[in-house]
C-alpha positions in Angstrom: -12.7 -11.8 1.7 -9.2 -11.7 0.3 -8.5 -8.8 -2.1 -7.5 -9.7 -5.6 -3.9 -8.9 -5.9 -3.1 -6.1 -8.4 0.3 -6.2 -10.1 2.3 -3.1 -10.6 5.2 -2.2 -12.8 7.5 0.6 -11.6 9.5 2.4 -14.3 12.2 4.4 -12.5 15.9 4.7 -13.3 17.1 5.4 -9.7 17.1 2.0 -8.0 16.9 3.6 -4.5 13.9 5.6 -5.5 12.4 2.5 -7.1 12.8 0.5 -3.9 11.2 3.3 -1.8 8.3 3.4 -4.3 8.0 -0.4 -4.1 7.9 -0.2 -0.3 5.1 2.4 -0.5 3.0 0.5 -3.0 3.3 -2.8 -1.1 2.1 -1.1 2.1 -1.3 -0.9 0.6 -3.2 -4.1 0.9 -3.7 -6.0 -2.4 -1.0 -4.4 -4.3 2.3 -6.2 -5.4 5.1 -4.9 -7.5 5.7 -7.4 -10.3 8.8 -5.8 -11.7 11.0 -2.6 -11.8 12.3 -1.3 -15.1 15.1 1.2 -15.3 14.6 2.1 -18.9 11.9 2.3 -21.5 13.4 -0.6 -23.3 13.2 -2.8 -20.2 9.7 -1.7 -19.6 8.6 -2.6 -23.1 10.4 -5.9 -23.0 8.6 -6.8 -19.7 5.2 -6.0 -21.3 6.1 -8.2 -24.3 7.1 -11.2 -22.3 5.0 -11.1 -19.1 1.4 -11.0 -18.1 0.4 -7.4 -18.4 0.4 -5.5 -15.1 -2.8 -3.8 -13.8 -1.0 -0.5 -13.2 2.3 1.2 -14.2 4.0 3.8 -12.1 5.9 5.9 -14.6 8.6 8.4 -14.1 8.9 11.1 -16.9 12.8 11.3 -16.6 14.2 7.8 -17.9 17.5 7.4 -19.7 16.5 6.1 -23.2 13.3 8.1 -24.0 11.0 10.7 -22.6 8.4 9.3 -20.2 5.6 10.7 -22.2 6.8 9.0 -25.3 6.8 5.8 -23.3 3.3 6.6 -22.1 1.9 6.6 -25.6 3.9 3.4 -26.4 2.3 1.7 -23.5 -1.1 2.9 -24.5 -0.5 1.4 -28.0 0.0 -1.9 -26.4 -2.9 -1.9 -24.1 -5.7 0.6 -23.2 -6.5 -1.4 -20.1 -3.3 -0.8 -18.1 -3.7 1.9 -15.6 -0.9 4.5 -15.6 0.1 6.8 -12.8 2.9 9.4 -13.4 5.2 9.6 -10.4 7.9 12.2 -11.3 9.5 15.5 -10.3 8.3 16.9 -13.6 5.5 19.6 -12.9 5.6 21.6 -16.1 2.2 22.5 -17.2 2.7 21.1 -20.7 3.9 17.8 -19.3 1.0 17.4 -16.9 -1.5 18.4 -19.7 -0.1 15.8 -22.1 -0.1 13.2 -19.5 -3.8 13.8 -18.6 -4.7 13.8 -22.3 -2.9 10.6 -22.6 -5.3 9.1 -20.1 -3.2 8.8 -17.0 -5.2 7.8 -13.9 -3.2 10.1 -11.6 -0.2 12.5 -11.6 1.8 12.6 -8.4 4.9 15.0 -8.0 7.9 13.7 -6.2 8.6 13.3 -3.5 5.2 11.8 -2.6 4.0 11.0 1.0 2.4 7.7 1.7 -1.0 9.1 2.1 -0.9 10.5 -1.4 0.2 7.1 -2.9 -2.3 5.2 -0.8 -5.2 7.5 -1.9 -4.3 7.0 -5.6 -4.0 3.2 -5.3 -7.3 2.9 -3.4 -9.1 5.0 -6.0 -7.6 2.9 -8.7 -8.7 -0.4 -7.1 -12.2 1.0 -6.6 -12.4 2.0 -10.2 -11.1 -1.3 -11.4 -13.5 -3.2 -9.2 -16.3 -1.1 -10.6 -15.3 -1.7 -14.2 -15.1 -5.5 -13.7 -18.2 -5.9 -11.8 -20.8 -3.7 -13.7 -22.0 -3.6 -17.3 -23.5 -0.1 -16.9 -22.9 2.9 -14.6 -25.2 5.4 -13.1 -24.5 9.1 -13.6 -23.5 9.6 -10.0 -21.0 6.8 -10.3 -19.5 8.3 -13.4 -19.3 11.7 -11.6 -17.3 10.1 -8.9 -14.9 8.5 -11.3 -14.1 11.6 -13.2 -13.9 13.8 -10.0 -17.2 15.8 -10.2 -17.6 17.0 -6.6 -20.7 17.7 -4.6 -20.5 19.6 -1.3 -22.1 18.2 1.7 -22.9 14.7 0.4 -24.3 12.2 3.0 -23.5 8.5 3.2 -27.0 7.8 1.9 -25.8 9.0 -1.5 -22.8 6.6 -1.5 -23.0 3.3 -3.4 -24.3 0.4 -1.2 -20.9 -1.4 -1.4 -18.3 0.6 0.5 -14.7 -0.4 0.3 -13.5 -3.1 2.8 -12.8 -1.5 6.1 -15.2 1.4 5.7 -18.3 1.2 8.0 -21.3 3.3 6.9 -22.0 4.6 10.4 -18.5 5.6 11.2 -18.3 7.3 7.7 -21.4 9.2 8.5 -19.7 10.4 11.7 -16.4 11.3 10.0 -18.3 13.3 7.2 -20.3 15.3 9.8 -17.2 16.1 11.9 -15.3 17.0 8.7 -18.1 19.4 7.6 -18.1 21.0 11.1 -14.3 21.6 10.9 -14.9 23.7 7.8 -12.1 25.5 6.0 -9.7 25.1 9.0 -9.7 21.4 8.3 -8.9 18.6 10.7 -6.1 16.0 11.0 -6.3 12.4 11.6 -5.6 12.5 15.3 -8.3 15.2 15.8 -10.8 13.1 13.9 -10.0 10.0 15.8 -10.7 11.7 19.1 -13.8 13.3 17.8 -15.4 10.0 16.6 -13.9 7.6 19.0 -11.5 5.6 16.7 -7.7 5.2 16.4 -5.7 7.7 14.5 -4.9 5.1 11.7 -8.6 4.3 11.4 -9.5 8.0 11.1 -6.9 8.5 8.5 -8.2 5.6 6.4 -11.7 7.1 6.4 -10.3 10.6 5.6 -8.3 9.2 2.7 -11.3 7.4 1.5 -13.1 10.8 1.3 -10.2 12.3 -0.5 -10.4 9.3 -3.0 -14.1 9.9 -3.5 -13.6 13.5 -4.2 -15.4 14.6 -1.0 -12.4 16.1 0.7 -9.0 17.5 -0.1 -5.8 17.0 1.9 -3.1 19.7 2.3 0.2 19.7 4.0 0.8 22.4 6.6 4.5 23.0 7.4 5.2 24.2 11.0 8.4 25.4 12.5 9.6 22.0 13.6 8.8 18.3 12.9 7.1 16.7 10.1 4.4 18.5 8.0 0.8 18.1 9.2 -1.6 16.5 6.9 -5.1 18.3 7.2 -8.3 17.3 5.6 -10.8 20.0 4.4 -14.3 19.4 2.9 -14.8 20.4 -0.7 -17.3 23.3 -0.9 -19.2 24.7 -3.9 
């Protein structure tokens, strides 16, 4: 089944950063960058003339207005557009106002692809849920707002898992993750443990992060790229 394409508006004044963000977004299946706006004025003009995007990636630092001001202006035009802050701004007051403004996620620059992918997959899962259901069970609402339960099994997941996620493989991944404990596990180790490729293991682990069942952390060694390890959430 072909995924419905979700359109994204990137608001970023640095064209090089905007292009990198576009590449990251479009690496995730089913997402397409409809436009890049360098200023708040350009963004608002696009929202007036074009079909509204499904999602906005918004930087806090833009030339003609503060990004949070633009957040509220976008909210005034549509409450249906998803907004993810992607910015170097990490001041507590800024993060708090953004969350109070209903942003779907807040990602501090520079992001890694795994973090972007996790946010987009969660966004698509939520959008699919909202468009396909008239009512939601408490467990589904808990998942959407990030209420976490330790040691949940695959039997407690909804019947329809995302495309590319097999229930039996997911069960093996969850069991292996729980065995790893606080030390965590990386995608290569998980792949060897459950008999899948590194990229497949990473997809399952990022699914668990998106579902609030695991957390990912970067471990910086002496040389090379930082290692992304996955740790089960515990009570």
